[in-house]
N, C-alpha and C positions, 0 to 999 in steps of 0.2 A: 531308338532313343539316343539323344546326345546329352552329355553332361556339361553343365555350366557352373563355374565358380565365379561369383560376382561380388564386387563391393556393394555396400549398402546404398551408395549414392543414387543408384537408379532402380532400387528394388521395387518401389510402388508402380511406376509405369511399366516395368517388365512384367510384374505379376498380374497386374490388372488389365493391361492392354496388349503389350507386344508379344509376350509368350503365347497367350491364348490365340492371337491372330496367326502366329507362325504355325502353331500346332494344327489349327483348323485348315490352313492353306496347304500344309505339307503332309499331314498325317503322322508326323514325327513328334514324339513326346520330348519335352525338355525337362531334365531332372536338374533343378537349380539349387545351389547352395549359396546363401548370402552371409558374408562375414566381412569385416574390415580387410583391406588388401593385405595388411601384414599377417593376419591370421591365415589367409589363403596361401600366401607365400610359404609360411611355415609348413602347411600341409603338403604343398608341392615339394618342398625341400625334403620332406619325410618320405617321398616316393609316390604320392598320389598324382594321377595324370588325367585331369579332366579334358574333355574335348575342346572346351572354350574357357578362356580366362578373361574376365573384365575387371579392370582395376586401374590404378594410377599408371599413366602412360609410361613413365620411366621404368616401372616394374615390369610391364608387359614387354617393353623393349629389351630389358635384361633377360627375360625368359627366352626371347627370340635369339639373343646372342648365345645363350646356353644350349640352343637347339631344342628347347622344350615347347616353343611356339614357332610356327612357320612364318618367317619374315614376310612372305608374300601374302599372308592372311592376317595382317595386322591393320587395324583402322582406328584412327582417333574418332571418338564419337561425341564428346561433350566437354565443356569447361564449366567448373563449378566455383562458387565463392563460399567462404565461411560466413555463417550468420549466427544470430542469437534470437532466441524466442522468449517471449514473456506473455503473461496473461493480460487481457484487457483491464485497464484500470490500475495496473501495477506501475511503479515508478519507471521513468524513462531517462536516458541520458539527457543532460541539459542542452547539449548541442551535438553536432556530428563529428567533433574532433576526437582524436585518439585519447587525449587527456581526459575528456569528459566521459568517454566510454570506460576507461580504466577506473576512474573514480566511481562510476556506476557499479562496476563489478565489486569493488571493495565495500560498497555500501549494501550489497545484496546479502540476504540471510544465508544463501548457499548458491553456488554456481555448479551446474552439472556439465561435465565434459568427458570425452572418451579417452582412454589411455592407448588404444590400439589403432585408431583410425587416423587418416592424414590430417583431419581437422584438429584432433586432440594433440597430435605431435606438434603441429604448428602453434596451437594455443599455448601449450606449455613452453615452447621456445620464446614466444612473445613475452609471456609473464616472467620467465627466467631472466631474459635480457634486461627487463626493467626492475628486477629485484622484488617482484610481487608474487612469485609462485608460492612460496611458503605461506604468505598471508592469505592468499585465496584458498590454499589447500587446508587451512585450519577448519574451514566450513564447507569445503567442496564435496560434491557427489561425484566421485571418480569411477566411471563405468569401464569395466574391462572391455566391453564391446556393446553392441546394440544401439538403441536410439535414445539419446539424452533427453529428448522432449518428454519421454515418459516420466522422468523424474520431476519435470515441471508440472505435468498434469496430475500426478499423484501427490503433489505437495511437498516433496522432498527438497525441491530447489525453487528459487525465484527466477533464475535465468538458466537457459540451456544453450550451450554452444556446440555447433556441429555444422556440417555442410547445409546450405539453405535447402537443398532438395530433401535431405534427410529430416530436417526439422518440419518440413511440410508434409512428409509422407504419413504421419500419424493423424488420424481424424481427431480434431479437437478445436478448442477456441483460441489456440495460441496465435499470437501476432509475430511474424517472422520478418526480420530485416537483416541486411548484410552488416557486418562489423565495419568500422571506418576503413577507408582505403589504405591509410598508412599502416594499418595492422593486418591487412589482407594477405591471403595466399590463394591465388587462383589456380585450382587444381585441374589438370588435364587428364582425361580418362580415355582409355582405349580398350579394344577387345582384340583378342588373337585366338586363332585355332591351332591346336597342336598338329604337327606333321602327321598326315595320314588320317586325320579326323573324319574326312569324307565330305561329300557334296552338301549334306544338310548343314553341317557346321559352317561351311563356306557361305551358304545361303543366309545363315543367321548373321554372320559378320556383315554381309552386304545389307541386310535388312536394317541394321542399326545405323547405317549412314543415310537411309532414305528419308524423304520429307515427312512421311507420316510418323516415323519414329522420332525424328527431331522435334516435331510439334508436340509429341507426348512428353519428351524431355523438357521442353520449354515451359510447359504448364507447371513443372515442379522447380522452376528457377534455374535450369541448366541452359547454357548458351551453346551455340554451334562452335565447333573447334576452328 
């Protein structure tokens, strides 16, 4: 068995396609934990030592510098963009500009975003810089972790903001689009194996760079690094 700590950005393709294929090919079980990168880093800082860590590239690099990940077993695997989800027939921004998107958020009954993921941290930064965070938060659904699109689907919010791949990972009628380029944050994600994790961990790192895996990521809105 190998243990994997992974951000939510690639959860669905990992769970549905990549991990089952790896387990079938190698006979090695993957015990996977999915949380925002910040939550995983807190667990590692508290002493937990998974065989594999998949998260924001800069965080995986930091772990390598600390000796918690083998620098020779680090690979960038995907690039993501921040998106928003709405239901069919719901209001849409009047155009593709940043100003129109921010007006759209202000007009929404409630906006859902996460407090611990990279997309949520970026979203709060964007709103704070424009003096809009307090106004949005008066009606926001602020998720400690997890998938914000669930708040859209159960009626708590009119708009959900998160990584495009995460918004697409829940089965439902949501329409997902990237936020305007001016407001974007393109996140780079990497995987790394801890020193001494073994051959199967190294094989899993290699697998995530191969075409079949990259195709699976692309189906959820992730680009090649």
